[in-house]
C-alpha positions in Angstrom: 0.0 0.0 0.0 2.8 2.4 1.0 4.7 1.6 -2.2 1.6 2.3 -4.3 1.2 5.7 -2.7 4.8 6.5 -3.4 4.5 5.5 -7.0 1.3 7.5 -7.4 2.9 10.6 -5.9 5.9 10.3 -8.2 3.7 10.0 -11.3 1.7 13.1 -10.2 4.9 15.1 -9.7 6.1 14.1 -13.2 2.8 15.1 -14.7 3.0 18.5 -13.0 6.4 19.1 -14.5 5.7 17.6 -17.9 2.4 19.2 -18.7 3.6 22.8 -18.7 6.7 21.8 -20.6 4.6 20.1 -23.3 2.2 23.1 -23.4 5.1 25.4 -24.0 7.4 23.2 -26.1 8.2 26.0 -28.4 9.2 28.4 -25.7 11.4 25.8 -24.0 13.2 25.3 -27.3 13.7 29.1 -27.6 14.9 29.2 -23.9 17.5 26.4 -24.5 18.7 28.2 -27.7 19.0 31.5 -25.8 20.8 29.8 -22.9 23.3 28.2 -25.3 23.7 31.5 -27.2 24.5 33.4 -24.0 27.2 31.0 -22.9 30.6 32.7 -22.5 32.3 30.0 -24.5 30.5 31.1 -27.7 31.8 34.7 -27.4 35.5 33.5 -27.6 34.9 32.7 -31.2 33.0 35.8 -32.2 34.8 38.9 -33.5 37.6 39.9 -31.1 36.4 37.6 -28.4 39.7 35.7 -28.5 41.3 38.7 -26.8 39.2 38.0 -23.7 40.7 34.5 -23.7 44.2 36.0 -23.8 43.4 38.3 -20.9 42.2 35.3 -18.9 45.6 33.7 -19.5 47.4 36.9 -18.4 45.3 37.0 -15.3 46.1 33.4 -14.5 49.8 34.2 -15.0 49.7 37.1 -12.6 47.9 34.8 -10.1 50.9 32.4 -10.5 53.3 35.3 -9.8 51.3 36.3 -6.7 50.9 32.8 -5.3 53.9 30.9 -6.3 56.5 33.7 -6.6 54.9 35.9 -3.9 55.3 39.1 -6.0 53.3 41.7 -4.0 50.5 39.1 -3.4 48.4 41.4 -1.2 47.4 43.5 -4.2 48.6 41.5 -7.2 46.3 38.6 -6.4 43.0 40.6 -6.2 44.1 42.6 -9.3 44.7 39.4 -11.3 41.4 38.0 -10.2 39.7 41.2 -11.1 41.2 40.9 -14.6 39.7 37.5 -14.9 36.2 38.6 -13.7 36.1 41.6 -16.1 37.1 39.5 -19.1 34.5 36.8 -18.6 32.2 37.3 -21.7 28.6 38.0 -20.8 29.2 38.2 -17.0 28.5 41.9 -16.9 30.8 42.5 -13.9 32.3 45.7 -15.3 31.1 48.0 -18.1 34.0 50.2 -19.2 31.6 52.3 -21.3 30.0 53.6 -18.1 33.3 55.2 -17.2 33.9 57.0 -20.5 34.9 60.6 -19.8 32.0 61.8 -22.0 29.5 60.0 -19.8 31.0 61.5 -16.6 31.2 65.1 -17.9 28.2 67.0 -16.5 28.2 69.2 -19.6 27.8 66.2 -22.0 24.4 65.2 -23.3 25.3 61.6 -22.4 26.1 62.5 -18.8 25.1 60.0 -16.1 25.6 60.2 -12.3 27.0 57.7 -9.9 23.3 56.9 -9.1 22.9 55.6 -12.6 25.9 53.4 -12.1 24.6 52.1 -8.8 21.3 51.2 -10.5 22.5 49.7 -13.8 26.2 48.8 -13.3 27.7 45.5 -12.4 29.3 44.6 -9.0 32.7 45.9 -10.0 31.2 49.1 -11.5 29.7 49.8 -8.1 33.0 49.1 -6.2 34.9 51.1 -8.8 33.2 54.3 -7.5 35.6 54.1 -4.6 38.6 54.3 -7.0 37.1 57.1 -9.1 36.2 59.2 -6.1 39.8 58.6 -4.7 38.5 56.9 -1.5 40.5 53.6 -1.6 44.0 55.0 -2.1 43.5 57.5 0.7 42.2 54.8 3.1 45.3 52.7 2.2 47.5 55.7 3.0 45.7 55.9 6.4 46.7 52.3 7.0 50.3 52.9 5.7 50.7 55.8 8.1 49.5 53.7 11.0 52.2 51.1 10.1 55.1 53.6 9.4 57.8 54.7 11.8 59.1 58.1 10.8 61.8 57.9 13.5 64.7 57.3 11.1 63.7 60.3 9.0 63.3 62.6 12.1 66.7 61.4 13.4 68.4 62.2 10.1 66.5 65.0 8.3 69.0 64.9 5.4 67.2 61.7 4.3 64.4 63.9 3.1 66.7 65.2 0.3 67.3 61.6 -0.8 63.6 60.9 -0.9 63.0 64.0 -2.9 65.8 63.3 -5.4 64.3 59.8 -6.1 61.2 61.5 -7.4 63.2 62.9 -10.4 62.3 59.7 -12.2 58.7 60.8 -12.1 59.2 64.2 -13.7 61.9 63.1 -16.1 59.6 60.4 -17.5 56.7 62.9 -17.6 58.7 65.2 -19.8 60.2 62.5 -22.1 56.9 60.7 -22.8 55.4 63.9 -24.2 57.9 63.9 -27.1 55.9 63.6 -30.3 57.3 60.2 -31.4 55.4 57.1 -32.5 56.8 55.1 -29.5 55.3 57.7 -27.1 52.5 60.0 -28.3 50.9 60.2 -24.8 48.9 63.1 -23.7 50.2 65.2 -20.7 47.7 63.5 -18.4 48.8 60.1 -19.6 52.5 61.0 -19.4 52.0 62.1 -15.7 50.2 58.9 -14.9 52.9 56.8 -16.4 55.7 58.9 -14.8 54.3 58.3 -11.3 55.3 54.6 -11.7 58.8 55.8 -11.0 57.9 56.6 -7.4 57.2 52.9 -6.8 54.1 53.7 -4.8 51.0 51.7 -6.0 48.3 53.6 -4.2 49.6 57.0 -5.4 49.8 55.7 -8.9 46.2 54.5 -8.7 45.1 57.8 -7.2 46.7 60.0 -9.8 45.8 57.8 -12.8 42.1 57.6 -11.7 42.0 61.4 -11.8 44.0 62.1 -15.0 44.0 59.0 -17.2 41.5 56.4 -16.0 41.7 54.6 -19.3 45.2 53.5 -18.4 44.5 52.5 -14.9 44.8 48.7 -15.5 48.2 48.6 -17.2 49.7 51.3 -14.9 48.6 49.5 -11.8 50.0 46.2 -13.0 53.2 47.9 -14.0 53.5 49.7 -10.7 53.0 46.7 -8.5 55.1 44.4 -10.7 58.1 46.7 -10.5 57.6 47.1 -6.7 57.8 43.4 -6.4 60.9 43.3 -8.6 62.9 45.9 -6.5 65.4 43.2 -5.5 66.1 42.4 -9.1 66.0 45.9 -10.7 67.9 48.0 -8.1 71.2 46.0 -7.3 72.7 46.3 -10.8 72.0 50.1 -10.8 73.5 50.4 -7.3 76.7 48.5 -8.2 77.1 50.4 -11.5 76.9 53.9 -9.8 79.0 53.2 -6.7 82.5 52.0 -6.0 83.2 49.2 -3.5 84.8 51.9 -1.2 81.6 53.9 -1.2 79.5 50.8 -0.5 81.7 50.1 2.5 81.0 53.4 4.2 79.8 52.9 7.7 77.3 55.4 9.2 76.9 56.3 12.9 74.0 54.9 14.9 70.9 57.1 14.7 69.9 59.1 17.7 66.9 58.1 19.7 63.8 60.1 18.7 61.5 61.2 21.5 57.8 60.5 21.6 57.0 64.2 21.5 59.0 64.6 18.2 57.1 61.6 16.7 53.7 63.2 17.6 54.6 66.7 16.4 56.1 65.4 13.1 52.8 64.3 11.3 51.0 67.4 12.4 53.7 69.7 11.1 54.1 67.8 7.8 50.4 67.7 7.2 50.0 71.4 7.6 53.1 72.5 5.7 52.7 70.2 2.7 49.0 70.9 2.4 49.7 74.7 2.4 52.5 74.4 -0.2 50.8 71.7 -2.4 47.1 71.7 -1.6 46.4 69.0 -4.2 48.5 66.6 -2.1 46.5 67.3 1.0 44.2 64.3 0.5 47.0 61.7 0.5 49.4 63.4 2.9 46.5 64.2 5.3 45.5 60.5 5.5 49.1 59.3 5.8 49.8 61.7 8.7 46.5 61.0 10.4 47.3 57.3 10.4 50.8 58.0 11.8 49.5 60.3 14.5 47.0 57.7 15.6 49.9 55.3 16.0 52.3 57.6 17.7 49.9 59.3 20.1 49.1 56.1 21.8 45.7 57.2 22.9 43.6 55.6 20.1 45.3 52.2 19.9 42.0 50.6 18.8 41.6 53.0 15.8 45.3 52.5 14.9 45.0 48.7 14.9 41.8 48.9 12.8 43.5 51.2 10.3 46.4 48.8 10.1 44.4 45.6 9.9 40.6 45.4 9.3 40.1 48.6 7.4 43.3 48.2 5.3 42.5 44.6 4.4 39.0 45.4 3.2 40.1 48.3 1.1 43.0 46.3 -0.4 40.5 43.7 -1.6 38.1 46.3 -3.1 40.9 48.3 -4.7 42.6 45.3 -6.2 39.5 43.8 -7.7 38.3 47.1 -9.2 41.7 48.1 -10.6 42.0 44.7 -12.2 38.5 45.1 -13.6 39.8 48.1 -15.7 42.2 45.8 -17.5 39.7 44.9 -20.2 40.9 43.3 -23.5 40.3 46.6 -25.3 42.3 48.8 -22.9 45.1 46.3 -22.1 45.9 44.5 -25.4 47.5 47.2 -27.4 51.0 48.7 -28.2 50.3 51.5 -25.7 50.3 49.0 -22.8 53.7 47.7 -23.9 55.0 51.3 -24.0 53.7 51.8 -20.5 55.5 48.7 -19.2 58.8 49.8 -20.9 58.6 53.4 -19.9 57.6 52.5 -16.3 60.7 50.4 -15.7 62.9 53.3 -17.0 61.1 55.7 -14.6 61.8 53.4 -11.7 65.4 53.0 -12.7 65.9 56.8 -13.0 64.3 57.3 -9.6 66.7 54.7 -8.0 69.7 56.2 -9.7 68.7 59.8 -8.8 68.7 59.0 -5.1 72.2 57.4 -5.4 73.6 60.4 -7.3 72.1 62.8 -4.7 73.9 60.9 -1.9 77.2 61.2 -3.8 76.7 64.9 -4.3 75.9 65.4 -0.6 79.1 63.6 0.4 81.1 66.4 -1.4 79.9 68.8 1.3 79.5 66.5 4.4 82.2 65.8 7.0 80.4 62.6 8.1 79.8 60.7 4.8 76.7 58.8 4.1 76.6 55.5 2.3 75.3 56.2 -1.2 73.4 52.9 -1.2 70.7 54.4 1.1 69.9 56.9 -1.7 68.3 54.2 -3.8 65.8 53.6 -1.0 64.3 57.0 -1.8 61.7 55.3 -3.9 58.7 54.5 -1.7 58.7 50.7 -1.9 58.6 50.3 1.9 60.5 48.5 3.3 61.7 46.4 0.4 64.0 49.2 -1.0 65.6 49.7 2.4 66.3 45.9 2.7 68.0 45.9 -0.8 70.3 48.7 0.4 71.2 46.6 3.4 71.8 43.5 1.3 74.0 45.2 -1.3 75.9 47.0 1.5 76.7 43.8 3.3 78.0 42.3 0.1 80.9 44.7 0.4 81.1 44.7 4.2 79.3 42.0 6.2 79.4 44.1 9.4 77.8 47.2 7.8 74.2 47.7 8.9 72.4 50.2 6.7 68.7 49.1 7.2 67.7 51.8 9.7 69.6 54.5 7.8 67.9 53.4 4.6 64.5 53.6 6.2 64.9 57.4 6.4 64.9 58.0 2.7 62.5 55.1 2.2 59.7 56.7 4.3 60.7 60.1 2.9 59.9 58.6 -0.6 56.3 57.9 0.5 55.9 61.6 1.3 57.8 62.6 -1.9 55.7 60.5 -4.2 52.5 61.9 -2.7 53.8 65.5 -3.1 54.9 64.7 -6.7 51.3 63.4 -7.5 49.9 66.6 -6.0 52.1 68.8 -8.1 51.1 67.0 -11.3 47.5 67.0 -10.3 47.6 70.8 -9.7 49.1 71.4 -13.1 46.9 68.9 -15.1 43.8 68.1 -13.0 
């Protein structure tokens, strides 16, 4: 009896499913056809869909570098995965057309607001608002400030000159890339965005590029973080080429102890002075110094830890995904991207060399010589560039300890790159 009831119930269920399907046989056929037609696999074989396939391979390669080689994994991993998501045909995660300058210009008849993007954009379009509005890079600077010790810079103020000299790579590249040659041909805004790669500061590069040349955000971000990860490969040959073994063996005196009062006053003074001199840099510098003040004051430990950990981690995820989303096949697979990668590494090399040369020039006037190797740490790849100075220095003298001395120009480079971005933004923004 029980088995009969089960069989009857099963037959009834099959009838309920089968009857509507038989009644709408034509619509089911259309539905299946539509489903098959919308499958992403089909788009790889239509028009330039093959480019999306290539971008997926590039994204997977970057994931390999982030996971296996550990090249800046905190940002390179989400960037690479964002590249994969945005290049999945038909997924609708990111619509680059929504971010066309014509659509975002209030004077254009095609103008639409962020509200339109919130209503009609994909997930990554909505998250990208944080990049376009300059929110994510500033919040990362807040976290960086909370993790940075400016003590070595305060103890040796001369380090500020080395950090400033390392920014020459930014401005030299900016000027050269505007030359009217087929290999370049960049607009001033694009040239400035490419030049900032020389500062080896990913958040600053993203901040400036999102303001001046958002169409280049994907390739510039990939170049910036790739070269930051390759600091131990790129810098040592430059350092050995521009210094003698005798110079690399120079030992520096131990830095003085910096008081808590000095560490508290420093971020306040820097935020005020830099913001008055270069107002366009106030956003980045203000967040950087606020984070540092929270750390050094010791009265808001909970906020400082949140900025260093939870807040910073959430923002890094959102920033990485959305920056990767801008690396669409159309914007990434062209000769311009190759030019950006080539010019970017030149900018980085010039920045490293400029810091070294400035240190050698300073030694002409100083009684207590400084080791020129710490000048290369003027690029703001903290603390990797400082570690490279230490490593190369110990190749010449195993008892030479340059790490803390190199941290001075290293953290000065963070300030310098933000100021450089502010200057370029004030001229071109």
